[in-house]
N, C-alpha and C positions, 0 to 999 in steps of 0.2 A: 285321275287325281291330278289337280293342278300343282305344278312344281313351284315352290316358294323359296326365296333366298333366306336362309336362317340368320344372316347377319347384314348389317349396313355396310355396303361396299362403296368406296370412292368418295366418301363424304367426311373425311378426316378434318378438313379445314372448317367445314360448317359445324361439326361437333365440337371442335376446339372453341369456336366463338360462343356457342350455346353453353358449354361447360363453364367458360370464364364468366359469362353474364349470370348464370345461375348461382355461382359462388358469390358474385357480387351482391345479388339480390338477397341471398341468405344472410349477408352481412349488413343489409340495410341500404344498399345502393341499387335502387330499382332501375329498370330499363324496359324498352319495348323492341321486339324484333319482328319485322315483317318478312316472313319466309315466302318468297315468290317463286313459283315454278309452274310450268305447264302441267296438264294432267298426266299422270303416270311417272313423273320424275322422282317420286318418293317423299313428298311432303309429309304424309301421314306416318311413314316409317320413321322419318327423322324426329317428328314430334313425339312418337312413342319412346324413342331413345332419350329425348330430353325429359320426358315424364319419368322414365326409369332413374335417370341421374338425379332428378329433383327428389324422388322418393328416398334415394340413398342419403341425400343431405338432410332428410327429415322434413322437407317442405310440404306444405299442403298443395295438392294438385287439383285444379278445377278445369273442366273441359266442356266446351259447347260447340255446336256446329250450326252455321247459318242455313236458312232455307229461303228461297225466293219470296220477296214481298211479305215476309212474316216479321212483324216488328219485334225487335229485341230477342229473337230466337236464341242466338248463341249465348247471350248473357243470362237469359232465363234458365236455359238448360244447365249452364255451369253453376249457377247459384242453387238451383233445385238439388243438384247432386250433393251439395253440402248441407243445405238448410232444411231439407225435408225431414232430417233426423234431429238437427240441432235446434230448430225453431228460431224465432226472431231474437236478435241480441237485445239485452236489457241495458246496454251501456248508455249512460246519460248523453254522451257525445253523439251517439247514433240516433237517439230518440226523435229529434226533429225531422229525420230523413226516412223514418219508417213508412210514412204515408207515400213518399215518392217511390220507395222500393216496392210497395204493393203494386205499382204499375208493372213491375217486372215479374213479380210472383204474386198474382192476385190471391187474396185470402190467406196469405202467408201468416201462419200462427194466429189467425183470427184478426189480423190487422186489416181493416178496411181502408178505403180511400176517402177521407173526410171531404166535405164540400169545400172547405176553406183551403185545401192544399194548393200550393203554388204549382203552376204549369210551366214555369220558366224552362226553356229547352236545356239549359246547362245544369239545372238543379238535380236532375236525375243522374247525370254524370258525376256530380259531386257526391251524391248519395252512394253510388256504386264504389267510388274511390274510398269513401269512409268505411263502407262495409268491408271491402277487401283489406284495408289497413287493419281493421279490427280482427278479421279472420287470420291475417298473416302475423299478428303480434307474437313474438317469441319463437317463430319457426320459419317464417318466410312463405311465399306463395308463388306458384307457377300457374298462371291463367292462360289456357290454350283456347283460342277462338279460331275454329277452322272454317275454311271455305268462305272467307269474307267477300269474295267476288259475288256471292249470292246475298250478301247482307243488305238490309234496308238502310236508308240514309240516316235514320235516327240512331241506329246502332253504330254506324261509322262516326257520327258526331261524338258519341261517348268514347269510342276507341281513340279518337283524336285527342279528346280531353284527357283521357288516362295517360296517353303517351307524354303529354306536356306536364303531368303532375305527379308521376310516380317515382321521379328521380331520387327522392329522399325517403322512399318507402321500401320495405322488404318485399317487393313484388316484381316478377318478370312476366310481362305480357308477351306471349308468343302467338302471332296472328299469321295464318296461312292464306294465301290468295293466288290467283292466276294472274299473269302479266296482262296489262291492258284493261283491267277492271276499273270500276269507279274509284276503288280505294287506292289505286296505284299513285296518282298525284298526291294524295293525302300522305301516303307512306314516305315518298321522297321529300315532301315539304317538311315532315317531321324530322327526317334525317338532316336536312339543311339547318333546322333549328337545334340540332344536337339533342333531340328528344327521342331518337329512335335509331335503330340499325336496320337497313334494308339488306337482306341476305338472299340474293338470287341464286337459284340452283340451276346449273348448266347440265346438259346431257353428260352421261358418263363417257370418259374417253375409252379407246379401244382396249387398253390394258385392264381397266376396271370392268368392262363388259366381259372380258375373258375370265377374270377372277370371279365375277358374279355367276357366270355360266357354270364354272366348276362347282361353286358353292351350292347352286340349285340342284346339280346332279350328285352332290355329295362326294366329289373327288377333286383332286388338284386339276387345274386347267390343262396340264400336260396329259391327263388321262382322258381327255375329251378329243374326239377326232378333229383334226385341224380344219377340215373342210366345213364341219358343222359350226365350229367356233367362228370362223371367218364369215360364214353365212349369217350368223346371229349378229356379229359386229356390223356387217354391212346393212342388214335389214332392220335392226332395232332402232337405229338412229341414236343409240345411247340412252334410250328410255327404259328404265328398269322393268316397268310393267310389260313392255313389248318383249324384253328378254325372256321373262318368265312364260309369257304366252307362246312365244315361238318354240321354246324348248319343250313346253307341255305338248304342243301340237306335234312336234317331231316324235316324242316318246309315244303319245297316244296312237299315232299313225305308223308306228314301228319303223320310223326313219332312223331312230337311234335305239340301239339295243344294248343293255348292260351285259358285260362279259366279265364277271368277277369284280376286280377293282378298276376296270376300264369300260369305256363305251365304244361301240362300233357303229359306223354310219352304214345304213342299209340302202338308203335312197336319198335323193336330193330334193329340196323344196325351193322352187324358184320364185314364189310369190313375194311381193314386196309389201312393206308397211305403208298404209294401214290395212291394205287388202288381206295380208297374211294374218294379221291379228283378228280382223273381222271374221275371216274364214275359220280361224282357230276357235273363237268364241261360239260361232254358230255351230261348228262341228260338235263342240262339247255340249251345247244346248240340245242338239238333235239326239244325243245319247240318252237324254232324260225321257221318262215316261210322259205322256201327254199332260198329266196333271202338273208335273214339275215344270214343263215348258210353259204352260199357261200361267203359273204363279210367277215364274221368272219374268215373263213379258209384262205382267201387271206391275211388278216391282219396278221394272225399267220405265214404264209409262209414268208411274207416280213420282219417281226421282227423289224420294225422301223416305226415311224409315216409316214402315207401316205395320200395324199388328197383323199377325198371321190370320186371324179371323176375318179382317177386312179384305186381305188379298184373296182368301178363300171365297168370300161372298162375291167379290168382283169376278172371280174366275168360275163361279157357279159350281163349286166343289162341295161334296158332303164332308163331314168331319174326318172320316177315315182317309179319304183321298187327299184331303188337305194335309194331314200329318205326314202321310207317305210322300207327297210331293215336296213338302218343305224339307223333310229329312234328305231326300235325294238331291235337291238343289244345294243344300248346305254341304253335304258330303262331297259334291262336285266342286265345291268352293266357288260357286257362282252366286249364291246368296250367303250373306253373313248376318249374324245376330248383333244388333246394336246393344252393347252390354248395359248402358245406363237405363234403357227403356224396355228392353226385351223385344224390340220391334225388328223387322227384317228389312234389309236393303240390299241392292245389287252390290256385289263384291267390290267393284271399282267403277268410277264414273265412266271410264272408257269401255267397260263391259256394257253399261247401259247405252252408251252412244252406239256401240256396234250392233246391239240388239234392235234399237230403234231404226238405225240406218238400213237394216236388213228387212224391215217390215214394210208392207205397202201402206200408202196413206190411208186407204180405206180401213185397213186393219187397225192402224193407230187410232183412227176416229172411233171405231167400234170399241176398242179396248178402253179408250178414255171415257166414253159414255158409260160403259159398264162400271168402271172404277168410280166415276162421279156419283152414279146412282147408289153404289154400295156405301160410299162415304156418307151420303145424306141419310141412308137407312141406319147405318151403324152408329153415327154420331148425331142424334137429333139436336137441332139448334146450331150445329156446326161450330163447336167451341174451338178455342185456340187456333192452331194453324190449319184446321180442316176446312175452314171457310175459304181461305185463299187457295188451298189445293183443289178443292171442288170447283172453284171458279176457273182455275187454270185448265182443269180437265174438261169442263163444259166448253171452254173456249176452243180446246183442241178438237172437241167433238163437233164443233160448228154451231153450238147453241149459244150464240152471242148474247142474246137478251138475258138468258138465265145466268150466264157468266157475269154480266154487268150487274145484275141484282146482287150477286154474292160479293163482288168487289165493292159495291156500295155498302153492304153490311159490314164487310171487313174494314172498310175505310172508317165507318162510324165507330167501330170498336177500337181501331187504332187511335182515333181522336180522343176517345174516352181515356185511353192510357197515356195521353200526352204525346203520342208519336205523330206529330203534325206532318212531318215530311213524308212518312209512310202513308198517312191518310191521303195526302194530296196525290201521291203516285197511284194509289189504288183507285181513287175516284176519277182521276184523269184516264186511267186505263179503262174503267167502266164507261166513261163518256165516249171514248174512242170506239168501243165496241157497239155503242148505240148510234154510231154514225157521226158523232161529234157535233150534232146540231142541238144547241141548248133549247131551241124552240120546238123540239119534237114532241114534248108532252110525255105523259106516263112516267116511267121510271126515270127518264131523262131529267125531268123537272126536279125530282128528288135528289138525283146525283148532283145536279147543278147547285141546288140550294146548299147541300152539305159542302160542296167544293168551295162555294163562296165563303162559307163560315171559316173553313180551314185556311184559305188564302188570306182572309182578314186576320185570323189568329197568328199567321206567320208574318204579318206585317206587309204582305204583298198586295197592298191596296190597289196598285195600278193594274195588276193582272186580274184582280177581282172586278175592277171596273170594266175591263175589256170583255170579260165573260158576261157581265150584266148587260153590256151594250148589245151583245149577240142575242141575249134573252129578250131584250126589249122589242125585237122584231115581231114576235107573234104571241108573247105571253099576255095574259089578261092584266088590266090596270092594277087589280088587287095583288097579283103575283109580283108585278114590277115594283109596286110600292113597298112590299115586304122586303124585296131584295135591296132596293135603294136605301131603306131605313137601316138595314144591316150595314151597308156601306157607309152611311153617315155616322153610325156609332163607331165603326172601325176607324174612320178618319179622325174623329174627335179623340179617341183613345190614343191614336198615334200622333196627336198634336198637329194634324194636317187640317188647320182651321178652314182654309179656303175650300178645300175639297169637301169638307163636312158641310159647309154652307151650300155648295152646289148640289150635293146629294139631298140635303134636306129640302131645298127648293123643288127638286124633282119629286120628292115624296109628297109635298103639299099640292103640287100640280096634279098628281095622280089620284090623291084621295079626295080632292075637291073640298067643298065647304062642309061636308058631312062625314068625316072619318069616324070609325068606330071609337068608342070611349077608350079602349085599350090602346088603339093606335094614337089617339090624340095625346094620351098621357105620356107615351113613349116619345112622340114627336116633341112635346113640350120640354121633356127632360133633356133631350139632345140639344134643343134650342137654348135651354138654360145654361148648359155647359159651354156652348158657343158664346153666349152672352158674357160669361165670366172672362173669356179670353179677349173680349173687345177692349178698347181703350177709352171709351167715352165715360163721362161722369155718371151716367145713369145706368151703367151696365149691371151693377149689383142689384139695383131696384128691379131691373128687367128680369134678371135671373131669379130673384125671389118671387116675382109674380108668376113666372112660368112654372117654377118648381112647386110653388104653392098650389097652383091649379092641378098639376100632376098628382100631388099628394092627396088632394080631396077626391079626385077620381079613383086613385088606387085604393083609398080607404073604403070607398063606396062599393067597388066591384066584388070582392077585394083582390088586390094584386100586391102581396106583401113585399116582393122584391123591388117593384117600382116604387112603393112607398118608402122603403129603406133608402133607395137611391135619391129620392126627393128630399128626405130628411138630411141626408149627407150634404146635398147641395145647399140646402137652407142653412145648415149649421156652419158650413164654410163661409157663406155670405155674412152670417151674423158675427163671426169671430173678428170681423174688421172693427166693430165698435164695442161689442159686449160679449165677453167670454162666458158670463153666466147664462145669457140667452143661448149662446152656442152650445153650452153644456146641456141645457134643457132639451134642445133639439136632438143632440147626439144621444142623450139618455132615452128619449122616446124611441129612437132608432134601435138602441140596444135592447130595450124591452120587446120591441116588435120582432127583432131577429131571433131572440131567445124563444119567443112564443111560437114561431114558425120553423125553428130549427135551421135557420140560415147561418151556417157557421162562418162563412166568409164575411158577411156583413157584421156579425157579432164581433169578430176580430177587429174589423175596421173601426167600429164604434168604440170598443175598448181602447184601441190605440189613440183615437182622437181625445177621449176623456182623460187618458193617462198623460198625454202630452200637455193638456191644459192644466192638470194638477201639478205637473212638474214646472210648468212656466209660472204659474201663479204662486205656488207655495213651496217649491223645491221638494215636493213630495214624490218619492219614487214608486210608491206602492202600486198605483194604477198602471204605470208603464211596465213594471215588473210582471204584473198579472197579465197584461196584454201580450207581452213578449212570450211568457210561458204558455199562454193559450195558443198563440201562433205556432210555437214550436211543437206543441202536442198535435196540432192539426196539420203539421207539415207546411205551414205558410212561412217558409224560411226567409223569404225576401222581406216580408213584413217584420219578422223577428229581427232581421238585420237593421231595418229602419229603427226598430225599437232600441237596439243596441247603440245606434248613433245618438238617438235622443237621450238615452241614459248617460252617455258620455258627456253631452252638453250639461245635463243636470249635475253630474258629479264634479265637473270642472267648476261650476258655479258654487257648489257646496264646499269646495276646497278639498275634495277627496280625490286627489290627483292620480293616485295609483289605481284606484278603481276605474276612474275615467279612462286612463290610458289602456287598461286591460280591455275594456269594452271597445274602445276605438281600434285597438290593434286587431282584435278578433274580427271586427267588422271589416277592417281594411283587407285582411288576408282572405277572408271568404269572398268578399265582393270582387276582389281581383281574380280569384279562381273562377267565379261565376261570370266574369266578363262585365260586371256592373261597374264600369269605370267612373261614372259620376259619384256613386256611393263610395267607391274607393277613395276618391279625392276628398269627399266630405270627411271620411274617417281620418285620413292623413291630416286634413286641416284641423280636426279636433285634437289630434296628438300635438300639433303646433300650439293650439290654444292652451292645452294642459302645461306645456313647457313654458309658455309665455306667462301664465299666471304664477309661475314659480321663479320668474326672472332668469330663466336659463337661456341667455341670449345665444350662446354658441349652438345649443341644441336647436333653438328656433331657426337659426340661420341654415344649419345643415338640412333640417326637414323642409324648410321653405324652398331650398334649391331642388329637392326632390319634387315638391309640389309644382313648382314652375316647369320643371322638366316634363311632367306628366300633363301639362296643358292647363294648369290651374290659374295662370295669370288672368285669363279672361272668363273664368268660371263663375257662376252665380254665387257660390259660397264664399268667394274671395272677400266680398264686402263684410260678411260676418267674421271672417278670419281677421280682417283688419280691426274692426270695431270691438270685437269680443276677445281678440287675442293680442295682436301686435300693439294696439294702443295701451293695453294693460301692462305689457312688458315695458313699454316706454315710461309709463307712470312709475313703475317699480324701479326704474333707473333714474327717477326724478327728472326726466327729459319731457317736461310738459309741452314744450313747443312741438316736438315730434308726435307726442300723443294726440295733441289737438289736430294736427294735420291728418293723422291716420284715421281718427274717428270721424272727422269732417268728410274725408274722402269716402269712408264707408257709407255715411248717410247719403251722400250724393249718388253713389252707385245704387243704393237701395231705393232711391226715389223712382227708379225705373222698374222696380219689382211690383208685383200685384199687391194691393193694400191688405189682402188677407194673409200675406206672408208676415208672420210674427217675428219681428227683429228684436235682438237684444243689444242694439247699439245706441238706441235713441236716448235712453236715460243718461248714459255717460256723456253723450254729445251735448245734451242740455246742460249738464253740470259744467262742462268745459266752456261752453259759450257764455253761460251766466257769469262764471268767474272772470271771463275775458270782457265782460260788459257788453256782450253782443246780443243777448237774449233777455226777455223779460217775462212778465206774467202772461201775455197772450200766447207765447210759445209754450209755457208751462201748461196752460189750460188746454191748448190744442192736443197735446199728448195725453193729458190726464183723462180726457173724455174718450180716448181710443182704447182698443184692446191692448195696444202696446204698453199703455200706461198701467194696465192691470198685471203685467208680467213682473214678478217679484224683483228680478235683477234690474230691470229698468226703473221700477218704482223706488227702490232704495236710493238710487242716484237722483231721481226726480225730487225726492223729499229733501236731499241735500241742497239741490238747486233752489227749491222753494224756500228753505230755511235761510239760505244766503240772501235771496231777494228780500225776504221779510226783515232780516236783521239789517240789511243795507238801508231799508226805508225807515228803520226805527221801530218796527212792529215786533218788539222782542217777544211778547206772549205768543204770537203766531209762529215765530221762529222756534220757540221752545216746544210748542205743540208738534210742529213738523219734525223736530229732532226726536221727540218722544215716539212718534209714529215710526220714524226711521229705525229706531232701536228695535221695535217689534218686527218690522219687515226684514231688517238686515240680520236678524238672529240666525237665519239659516245660511247666510253667505259670509263666512269669516273674512275672506279677502275684501269683498265689496264693503263690508261694514267698516273695516279698519282703514281702507282707502278713503271711504266717505268721511270718517272722523278726521283724518289728516287734512282733507281738502276743506271741510267745514271749519276746522279750527283756524286755519290760516285766514279765512275770511272773517271769522268771529273776532280774532285778535285785531284785525284791521278796523272792524266796524264797532267793536266794543259790545258784544252780546254773547250769550251762551256760556258754556263751561269749557273753553278751549284747553285749559291745562289738563283737566281730567281726560278729555278726549285724546290729547296728544300722548299722555302717559300710557293709556290703553293701547293706542296704535303703536307707540314706540316699542312697548313690550312684545306685541305680536310680531312685528317685523324683525325685532332682534332675535326672537326665538325661532322664527321660520327662516332665518338666514337671508334676509333682504336688507343689507346694511344701509343702503343709500336712503331709503325711506326712514329707517330708524334714526339715521343722522339728521335728516331733515326735521323730524319730530323734535329731536333734542335742540336743534337750532331755533325752532319756533318757540319752544319752552323758554329758552334764554331770552328771546325777543320779548316774550310776555312777562319777563322778570321772575320766572319760576326756576326753582332748582331742577337740575337735570339728573336723571337716574345714573348712578354709577354702574358701569357695565363691567363689574367684577365677576370673577368666577363664582357661581352659585346663584346668579340672578334668576335663573330659570326655576329655582325652587320656591321663590316667593309666590304665595297665592295671588290670583288675579285681583281679588278685592283689595289687597294691600298694595299691589303694583299700581293700581289706579289712583291711589292717594299719595303715591310717591315714596313709599317705604324703600330704603336702600338695603343693600346686602348686609352691611354691618348692623343697621337698625333691626333687621330681621333676626340676625344672630342674637342680639340682645333680647329681643322679644321671646325667642324660643327658650332662653335661659330663665326669663321671668316666669314662664309657665311652671318652672320647678321651684318657685318661691325663693330664689337665691338673692343675696344682698348685692349691693353695688360692688363691694370688695370682692365677693366670690365670683361675680360675673367678670370683673376686671382681671382676676387671676387667670380665668379660663381663656379670655380673649387677648391677654397680654396688653391691656390698656389700663389707664388710671381710673379710679372710682369716679373722679370728676367727669371724665369723658363718658363713662357709662351713664351718669346722671344727665348729661346733655342729650344722649340718645333717647333716654326715657322721656325727657321733656318733649322732644320732637315727636316721639311715638304717640304721646297723649294728644298732642295738637293734631296730628294727621288722622288718628283713628276716632277722635272725639270722645275718648274714654274720660271718666270723671277723675279717676285716681289710679295709683299704682296697682291696687288690688283688682280693680275692674280690668285694667290692662292685662294682669296675670290671668284672670278668668277668660278673657278674650283669647289670649294666646293658647290656653289649654283647650279651647273649643275649636281651634283651627285644624283643618285636615292634616294628617301626617304627611310629610314629604320625604324626599330621599336625602335630606341633609344630615340625618343622624339622630333625630329625636326619637 
């Protein structure tokens, strides 16, 4: 029987750190601990103590262990331990991330992975964080991830992300690893960022080894022979596992004999570590029956938990021999049962190393071959981690081609789960086993093809081109054309236009004048996307011609995905001049995607159509549907884009609280996902929301953050100036500054693609018309473009047009344009009232329109919304026009808008309210503390302003007014 220490010895400082961090996590202050130690120093024992302490605090404990080259293994195992019983969370916040989580727990609760789900590498990390936060709510959580020196690169990326983002969550992440592993630089970098604590475990000192020896033997250290203690101190090197093995060997070999409460030394053992430990392990193994030894060797060869039936099949044992062998190995404490799975594994990594080191290479090869064959028979299709394990065993057995085939299969499976880094590592491993020659044919060609896709998906286009160059030596022209077409697509997606053109040129040279119809359609689409990126005047016509040809071919074959892509390109080209035509094309794409179940394309088309509805009519319904569809499908990044577009929409509609909420949510999530461009856009939209409320101090503070994050030279800055800062300046009545800002915005946007729909050109046209710098040709140029169909632009364009018509004496045209302005501007409160204020000033100067009515409406709006400078300007313009100005007494906000527009004052409204009760002038005067003559004057003015025929009609009108908070 192996001697085990019943307590943790010599680790008080480490336990103090863990206890402190666990208490902090229970209170909501999360952290990450990287517990680093060589094999045998007691990492697992310390984590069990942390687990016990967490349980005492009432925390949820989750635990998982990494396995070589198995994507997400520790995370999957830890989540399954909790979720196999609880099922998927129904929380609304977690809903968009369920598709991503299905990559970790396939088929979890019936959740599949929709076609439209995002594969962004950080998205899964955010999904894990949100799930952990949900599970930890109200109790805290300890997540233990063991043996991360064996973890795949994709798991390490998630661990790094969690370390940076759990600081404000009730979660403690405890990760164990050996020094010098791939995770070590990551751990120390996180510690430098103050995101983690690296807790290295040193060997035990001599006093701790003596204390541990006594604890193993069940007596005080003084009751152990001194020579035995010193031998253990000298030979163990302070490694707890070695201490236990050395003492076990001494007792088993009768070198130590118990005598009551003391031990006596009978003989000395001179062997040193690791030879002494190896000898101890082998000696204990030799005491087993042949069946137990065979099972133990199989477990050592597999190096990960395996079902007993699998080990028995690999060892060639019948059921009775299997049970007897397992029992004997477990009782000898050489095999242990993995509690979460019921599988068997070698008691300690060092036991496995000792057993493998004692075996001949030929024995290891034979054992590996038997184990690999048993795995393939036991697990048809090689699901989960069995494919990688079988590949590794075939590799150890010398069957390189079979191993490469399995690594290829595992790599493809990892790619389907979004584990791009793991897929690349597995495919490169397979290619190396095949001799590393991409031109070797057979399985090699398939491995290279998959590897090219993964390198392109990871954005490593240069590495992909190097691999393709090697393939070009002996591959057929058709194979080379397929590879270079992939590279062309990848380059275009990455915005590497020159590389895309080079690759497409290679494709055309390889396919010659007669490519297949499918090839030609794909080539034309890539060429169309490249054409859009060109700068010549004919580029959109060229893109439309190429995409149109691809669409006709795709519809004939049929190739629905190619057809959807072609319609998307055509719709993007059309939106430069005609949003209706663009909507028609996007609508066709939507119908096609729904017909063929193409979720990703359906989301994209819903998004395009929703954006257009928002731009043209300030209608949020399409965008909301697109965003909700994207969230259900797990297309979180598309949903974030939708949130940004909704923020623009709600800013223009004057619903600033809603706009800021969308923008803030988008900013926070984009920052966590590393989408810094989207984060800047969201921050810019928060600035716009503040600017539209004339909150200059808030604008200044947020703008400083925007500049600090690199926004000064960012593309969105032009929109920020023309849709945000210029509006703030107008609300401060600083028209010179507003003119400069909107002009600068238009100048910057002149370098943007024409299909970019800007919301700055309408206001710019108004400002330049008022300054006498623009005329009808400028109006007509914008009116025939898609920009002129955007509602926010159009309302200001109509103001500009009315000013031009009024200035030239064409008052009927000016009135028609202002009537249309009222229809368009109804959805945009700020735009409407700014437009009225600007139009009124020109109308007073040129003698047209209804400037007094417009100014009263604008003055009331800006007074109520707390923008006094524009309200003051409106009153000043009213006085210039010879009109009475509204008295800004307490209670003005209670006057109905219809009365405010005709100039009814607070006192007149008070009189009108009392008229509704059929009171006489004397009775009204007594209530308002004024003379009857004054009341009669107010009644006369009310009759004139409302157009009522007499006092009785005025009373009836007052009775019909909506109730207000004034006391009626």
